[in-house]
C-alpha positions in Angstrom: 0.3 0.0 0.0 1.4 3.4 -1.0 1.9 5.8 1.6 -1.1 8.4 1.7 -0.2 12.2 1.2 0.1 14.5 4.1 -2.9 16.8 2.9 -4.7 13.8 2.1 -4.7 12.6 5.8 -5.2 16.2 7.0 -8.4 16.3 4.8 -9.6 13.1 6.5 -9.1 14.3 10.1 -11.0 17.7 9.6 -13.8 15.5 8.1 -13.8 13.5 11.3 -14.0 16.7 13.4 -16.5 18.3 11.0 -19.5 17.2 13.3 -17.4 18.5 16.5 -16.8 21.8 15.0 -20.6 22.3 13.4 -22.1 21.7 17.1 -19.9 24.6 18.7 -19.7 28.4 18.5 -16.0 28.9 19.2 -16.7 32.7 19.6 -18.7 31.8 22.6 -17.0 28.6 24.3 -13.7 28.1 25.6 -13.4 24.6 24.1 -10.1 24.2 21.5 -11.1 24.6 17.8 -10.7 21.5 15.7 -7.0 21.1 14.7 -5.8 18.0 13.0 -2.9 16.3 14.3 -1.5 14.8 10.9 1.7 13.5 12.1 0.9 12.1 15.6 0.6 8.7 16.4 -0.1 7.9 19.9 -2.7 6.1 22.0 -3.6 8.9 24.7 -6.3 8.3 27.1 -8.8 10.4 29.4 -12.1 10.8 31.1 -13.8 14.1 31.1 -16.5 14.3 34.0 -18.9 16.4 32.7 -22.0 18.1 34.3 -24.2 19.1 31.6 -28.0 18.2 31.3 -27.0 14.8 32.9 -24.0 14.1 34.9 -21.7 11.6 32.9 -18.2 10.8 32.0 -16.9 11.3 28.7 -14.5 8.3 27.7 -12.1 9.4 25.0 -9.1 7.2 23.4 -6.9 8.3 20.6 -7.2 6.8 17.3 -5.5 8.2 14.0 -5.1 11.8 15.3 -8.5 12.2 17.0 -10.2 11.5 20.4 -12.9 8.5 19.8 -15.5 9.5 22.3 -18.1 8.0 24.1 -20.5 9.4 26.8 -20.7 6.9 30.2 -23.9 8.0 31.8 -23.3 6.4 35.1 -19.1 6.2 34.8 -16.9 3.6 34.7 -17.3 0.8 37.1 -14.2 -1.4 38.3 -16.8 -4.2 39.1 -16.4 -6.8 35.9 -20.3 -7.7 36.6 -21.0 -4.0 35.7 -22.2 -3.0 32.3 -22.3 0.7 32.0 -23.9 2.4 28.6 -21.3 4.3 26.6 -23.0 6.3 24.0 -20.8 6.8 21.2 -20.6 10.8 20.2 -18.4 12.8 17.9 -14.6 12.6 17.6 -12.8 15.3 19.2 -9.5 17.0 18.6 -6.6 15.9 20.6 -6.1 19.3 22.1 -9.8 18.6 23.9 -7.6 16.5 26.1 -6.4 19.1 28.3 -9.6 20.8 28.3 -11.1 21.8 31.7 -13.5 24.6 32.7 -17.2 25.5 32.1 -18.9 25.7 28.8 -21.4 28.4 28.8 -25.0 27.4 28.9 -27.0 27.7 25.9 -24.1 26.1 24.2 -24.0 22.5 23.0 -23.0 20.8 26.4 -23.2 23.5 28.6 -21.7 22.6 32.0 -18.8 22.0 34.0 -16.3 19.8 32.7 -13.3 18.2 34.7 -10.4 16.3 33.8 -11.0 13.1 35.7 -8.4 10.7 34.5 -5.9 10.6 31.8 -3.0 8.4 30.5 -2.7 6.0 27.9 -4.3 3.0 26.3 -3.0 -0.1 24.8 -5.3 -1.9 22.1 -5.0 -5.8 22.6 -5.6 -6.3 18.9 -5.9 -4.2 15.7 -8.2 -1.1 17.2 -9.7 -0.5 13.5 -10.8 -3.8 13.2 -12.2 -3.7 16.6 -14.0 -0.8 16.1 -15.5 -2.5 12.5 -16.5 -5.2 14.5 -18.1 -3.9 17.5 -15.2 -5.1 20.2 -12.5 -3.0 21.2 -10.5 -4.9 24.2 -7.4 -3.0 25.7 -5.8 -1.9 28.8 -5.7 1.2 30.3 -2.6 3.3 32.1 -4.7 5.7 33.7 -4.1 7.8 36.8 -7.0 6.1 38.2 -8.2 3.6 35.8 -5.8 0.7 35.0 -6.0 -2.9 33.6 -8.1 -4.4 31.0 -11.2 -3.0 29.7 -14.1 -4.0 26.8 -16.0 -1.6 24.7 -18.8 -3.7 23.1 -21.1 -2.3 20.7 -24.8 -3.4 21.0 -27.1 -3.5 18.7 -29.0 -0.4 17.8 -32.0 1.4 16.2 -29.4 3.4 14.2 -30.5 6.8 15.9 -27.5 6.0 18.2 -24.6 3.9 18.6 -24.8 2.3 22.0 -21.8 0.4 23.3 -21.2 -1.3 27.0 -18.0 -0.4 28.9 -16.8 -3.3 30.8 -14.2 -4.0 33.2 -12.2 -7.0 32.9 -11.4 -9.4 36.0 -7.9 -8.8 36.6 -5.7 -7.4 39.7 -7.5 -3.7 39.3 -10.9 -5.1 39.4 -13.1 -4.2 42.7 -16.2 -5.7 44.3 -19.6 -4.0 43.9 -19.3 -2.0 47.3 -15.5 -0.9 46.6 -16.2 0.0 43.1 -19.6 1.9 44.1 -17.2 4.1 46.8 -14.7 4.7 44.0 -16.2 7.5 41.8 -17.2 8.9 45.2 -13.7 9.0 46.7 -12.1 10.0 43.3 -13.9 13.6 43.1 -11.2 16.0 42.1 -9.4 17.1 39.0 -6.2 15.2 38.0 -4.8 18.1 36.6 -5.7 20.9 39.0 -6.9 18.8 42.3 -10.3 21.0 41.7 -13.9 19.9 42.5 -16.6 20.3 40.2 -18.1 22.9 42.6 -14.4 25.0 42.4 -14.3 24.6 38.4 -17.4 26.1 37.9 -16.7 29.1 40.3 -13.5 29.9 38.3 -11.3 28.9 41.5 -7.3 29.0 40.8 -5.9 25.2 40.8 -4.3 23.5 43.7 -1.3 23.2 41.8 -1.1 27.2 41.4 -2.0 27.6 45.1 1.1 25.5 45.8 3.5 27.6 43.1 2.3 30.8 44.4 2.9 29.9 48.3 6.3 28.3 47.4 7.2 31.7 45.8 6.0 34.0 48.3 8.1 31.8 51.1 11.2 32.0 49.0 10.4 35.5 48.7 10.2 36.7 52.4 13.3 34.7 53.1 15.2 36.8 50.7 13.5 39.9 52.1 14.5 38.6 56.1 18.1 38.0 54.9 18.6 41.4 53.1 16.6 43.4 55.4 19.4 45.7 57.9 19.9 44.5 61.4 17.5 45.6 64.2 15.1 46.8 61.5 12.6 43.8 62.5 
């Protein structure tokens, strides 16, 4: 098979992101505009907790320069007995992987978005064949989710593409009671350590607070060393 020209790859990527672009007004939302990553070949993974019309978790896997996306209505479960509905949504640009903030009400997906998990995914077989067949099997290497997972497409009515997100039985699996507590305990951003309420209020990240505190501490030490004797 001959290698495709970069402009052909770029065209396909932009077409994949057309639905994402069509649904958003980038003069009103701070979400990143669609930009195609032509030369990137990675397997990043992330989950964004999204308090829109209904609270859900947006599950995203990088493939072919975009983020494949599913809305998991009840959030991921680490109990292999749970089969969580995951509705396929439009592909997102890779730059969306760092987005955290509030989408204005009245805009598509209006509500608060938290970066809940991030890392990489490792497909166990050809992901393109898996997508076509309707069964993706993979390992997650996230800050919160790890181990084996499956995404299995259900028979649908053509109106929407429903999948099931299922945890595999491995060392990272949890019991029903433990899995139920997991989402409640892991309630802050992996990026800024903020809660959903703090993100909605525009509060500074805990990382920024620590950096500012450390800088002020160094400044105080420097000033105390340079002050003349008896000036305290």
